[in-house]
C-alpha positions in Angstrom: 18.8 4.5 -22.1 20.1 7.7 -20.6 23.1 7.8 -18.3 20.9 8.8 -15.3 18.5 6.0 -15.9 21.4 3.5 -16.3 23.0 4.7 -13.1 19.7 4.4 -11.2 19.0 0.9 -12.5 22.6 -0.1 -11.6 22.2 1.3 -8.1 18.9 -0.5 -7.7 20.4 -3.8 -8.8 23.3 -3.3 -6.3 20.9 -2.6 -3.4 18.8 -5.7 -4.2 21.8 -8.0 -4.6 23.4 -6.7 -1.4 20.8 -8.2 0.9 19.1 -11.6 0.2 16.1 -10.6 2.2 15.6 -7.5 0.1 16.0 -9.6 -3.0 13.3 -12.0 -1.7 11.0 -9.1 -1.0 11.5 -7.7 -4.5 10.8 -11.1 -6.0 7.5 -11.4 -4.0 6.6 -7.9 -5.0 7.2 -8.7 -8.7 5.0 -11.8 -8.3 2.1 -9.8 -6.8 2.4 -7.2 -9.6 2.3 -10.0 -12.3 -0.7 -11.6 -10.6 -2.5 -8.2 -10.5 -1.7 -7.5 -14.2 -2.3 -11.0 -15.7 -4.3 -12.9 -13.0 -7.7 -12.8 -14.7 -6.2 -14.4 -17.8 -4.2 -17.2 -16.1 -6.7 -18.6 -13.6 -8.1 -22.0 -14.5 -11.7 -21.3 -13.6 -14.2 -18.4 -13.8 -14.0 -16.8 -10.3 -17.7 -15.9 -10.3 -19.0 -19.2 -11.7 -20.8 -21.2 -9.1 -21.5 -25.0 -9.0 -23.6 -26.3 -6.2 -22.5 -29.9 -6.9 -18.9 -28.9 -6.1 -19.6 -26.9 -3.0 -17.0 -27.1 -0.2 -14.6 -29.5 -2.0 -11.2 -29.8 -0.3 -8.0 -28.8 -2.2 -7.2 -31.2 -5.0 -6.0 -31.5 -8.6 -9.2 -29.9 -10.0 -9.3 -27.1 -7.5 -5.9 -26.4 -5.9 -7.3 -24.3 -3.0 -10.7 -26.1 -2.9 -14.1 -24.6 -3.4 -16.4 -22.4 -1.3 -20.0 -22.8 -0.2 -21.2 -21.9 -3.8 -18.8 -24.2 -5.5 -16.6 -21.4 -6.8 -12.9 -22.1 -7.3 -11.0 -20.4 -4.4 -7.6 -20.4 -6.2 -9.1 -18.4 -9.1 -10.9 -16.0 -6.7 -7.7 -15.4 -4.6 -5.6 -14.7 -7.7 -8.1 -12.4 -9.3 -8.6 -10.5 -6.0 -4.9 -9.5 -6.1 -5.7 -6.8 -8.7 -8.4 -5.2 -6.6 -6.6 -5.2 -3.3 -3.3 -3.9 -4.8 -5.2 -1.4 -6.8 -6.9 0.0 -3.7 -3.6 0.1 -1.8 -1.6 1.7 -4.5 -4.2 4.3 -5.2 -4.8 5.2 -1.6 -1.1 5.4 -0.7 -0.3 7.4 -3.9 -3.1 9.9 -3.1 -2.0 10.4 0.5 1.7 10.7 -0.6 0.9 13.3 -3.3 -1.1 15.4 -0.9 0.8 14.8 2.4 4.4 15.3 1.2 3.9 18.9 -0.2 1.9 19.9 2.8 4.5 18.6 5.3 7.4 20.1 3.3 5.8 23.5 3.2 4.9 23.3 6.9 8.4 22.4 7.9 10.1 24.8 5.6 8.0 28.0 6.1 6.8 27.4 9.7 4.4 30.0 11.1 0.7 29.9 10.5 1.0 27.4 7.7 2.8 25.0 10.0 0.1 25.4 12.6 -2.7 24.8 10.2 -1.1 21.7 8.7 -0.1 20.3 12.1 -3.6 20.8 13.5 -5.1 19.0 10.4 -2.7 16.1 11.0 -3.5 16.0 14.7 -7.2 16.0 14.1 -7.0 12.9 11.9 -4.7 11.2 14.3 -7.1 11.9 17.2 -9.5 9.2 15.9 -8.8 5.5 15.9 -7.8 5.2 12.3 -9.8 2.1 11.3 -12.9 3.5 13.1 -12.4 6.8 11.1 -12.2 4.8 7.9 -15.4 2.9 8.8 -17.2 6.2 9.4 -16.1 7.7 6.1 -17.1 4.6 4.1 -20.4 4.3 6.1 -21.2 7.9 5.4 -20.2 8.0 1.7 -21.1 4.4 0.7 -19.0 1.3 0.3 -17.7 1.8 -3.2 -14.1 1.2 -4.3 -13.5 5.0 -4.7 -14.7 5.7 -1.2 -12.6 2.9 0.3 -9.6 4.5 -1.5 -10.5 7.9 -0.1 -11.0 6.6 3.4 -7.7 4.8 3.3 -5.9 7.8 1.9 -7.3 10.1 4.7 -6.1 7.9 7.5 -2.6 7.6 5.9 -2.3 11.3 5.3 -0.8 12.3 8.7 2.1 9.9 8.3 3.5 11.7 5.2 2.8 15.2 6.7 4.8 14.3 9.8 7.7 12.7 8.0 8.0 15.5 5.4 7.6 18.2 8.1 10.2 16.7 10.3 12.8 16.3 7.5 12.2 19.8 6.1 12.3 21.4 9.6 15.7 19.8 10.3 17.2 20.6 6.9 15.8 24.1 6.1 18.8 25.8 7.5 21.4 23.3 6.3 24.4 24.7 4.4 23.4 23.3 1.0 19.9 24.9 1.4 21.6 28.3 2.1 23.9 27.7 -0.9 20.8 27.1 -3.1 19.2 30.3 -1.8 22.4 32.3 -2.6 22.5 30.8 -6.1 19.1 32.4 -6.7 16.7 29.5 -6.2 13.3 30.4 -5.0 11.4 28.6 -2.2 9.5 26.4 -4.6 12.6 25.2 -6.4 14.4 24.6 -3.1 11.5 22.5 -1.9 11.1 20.5 -5.1 14.7 20.0 -6.2 16.7 20.1 -3.0 14.6 19.2 0.0 12.1 16.7 -1.6 14.8 14.2 -2.8 16.4 14.2 0.7 13.0 13.4 2.4 12.4 10.4 0.1 14.4 7.8 2.1 12.2 7.9 5.2 9.1 8.5 3.1 9.7 5.4 1.1 9.8 3.3 4.3 6.5 4.9 5.2 5.1 4.1 1.7 6.0 0.4 2.1 4.5 0.2 5.6 1.4 2.0 4.4 0.9 -0.3 1.5 0.6 -3.2 3.9 -1.7 -1.2 6.2 -3.8 -0.1 3.2 -4.3 -3.8 2.2 -5.2 -4.7 5.7 -7.6 -1.8 6.0 -9.4 -2.7 2.7 -9.6 -6.3 3.8 -10.9 -5.3 7.3 -13.6 -3.1 5.8 -14.7 -5.9 3.5 -14.6 -8.4 6.4 -17.1 -6.4 8.4 -19.3 -5.7 5.4 -18.3 -2.1 4.7 -15.8 -2.8 1.9 -16.1 -4.2 -1.6 -19.5 -5.8 -2.2 -19.8 -9.6 -3.0 -19.6 -11.4 -5.3 -16.5 -9.4 -6.3 -13.4 -11.4 -5.3 -11.5 -9.6 -2.5 -9.3 -11.1 0.2 -11.3 -9.7 3.1 -14.5 -10.9 1.7 -13.1 -14.4 1.0 -11.8 -14.6 4.6 -15.2 -13.5 5.9 -17.0 -16.0 3.8 -14.9 -18.8 5.1 -14.9 -17.9 8.8 -18.2 -19.7 9.4 -16.8 -22.9 8.0 -13.7 -23.2 10.2 -15.6 -24.9 13.0 -17.1 -27.4 10.7 -13.7 -28.4 9.3 -13.7 -26.6 5.9 -10.5 -24.7 6.9 -9.4 -24.0 3.3 -12.2 -21.5 2.5 -10.6 -18.8 4.7 -7.0 -20.2 5.1 -5.8 -19.5 1.5 -7.1 -16.0 1.2 -5.8 -15.2 4.7 -2.4 -16.6 3.8 -2.3 -14.5 0.6 -3.2 -11.4 2.6 -0.5 -12.2 5.2 2.1 -12.7 2.4 1.3 -9.4 0.8 1.7 -7.5 4.0 4.9 -9.3 4.8 6.3 -8.4 1.4 5.6 -4.7 1.7 7.0 -4.6 5.2 10.3 -6.2 4.0 10.4 -3.9 0.9 10.7 -0.7 2.9 14.5 -0.9 3.5 15.2 -1.5 -0.2 13.1 1.4 -1.3 14.9 3.7 1.2 18.3 2.7 -0.1 17.4 3.0 -3.7 16.1 6.5 -3.5 18.6 7.8 -0.9 20.9 10.3 -2.7 23.7 9.5 -0.2 23.9 5.9 -1.3 24.6 6.8 -5.0 28.4 6.6 -4.6 
């Protein structure tokens, strides 16, 4: 392991150990990642296998979260759905981060017409109610996983543009940026090597928040019928399928998927401060 990697790992361990809440969030995040990677192989039942004789069974030893209207094991479906929901969220947030951060950095650093174009693009997206805009994109393009990722990335794009633009605008005339210019660094290198690392702390907080919003957005689209198509296990679909049975007393059909969705959003909201501290160059002392 290189000295840089060793220092980064040691710094990350210090940040996680410094705050018990951060350590809890990291543990929950690791659990979700493990479920996403290995969930289909550890579930006790086939998540797509139906059994009419076992329909709407309450939680018990055979089915820990009970069964749905078709006799499918809810525990297995909730666990398997983790991969799809986290995959959509990671892909959408990564896409909006990769596009939004360079656009915002360039707008804040160079200013002028480039700043005006990027700012107007961001304002145009923010002018729409974001979930309604996501609905319109998916409705127009079709409710496939790729289009859900695209719609979620589009509505998250302005957040990264604004964060990066604000940070670059504040720091573009800082002393260390002027020193980098005098040392012969071009604008591209200054943006990539000097400004970008210093914009990561607030961006990481935004990434964490957007992960939670992306999961909620995907689940919301599925809940109203514009997301992932049944019978594919997805938390929003599972909550929608169980909503009709709450009145008749079969609470478990929607409760457990909803609880898993809530726990995932809670985890990513807590994780933001840890990510900010880990990537902050000023904390590496």
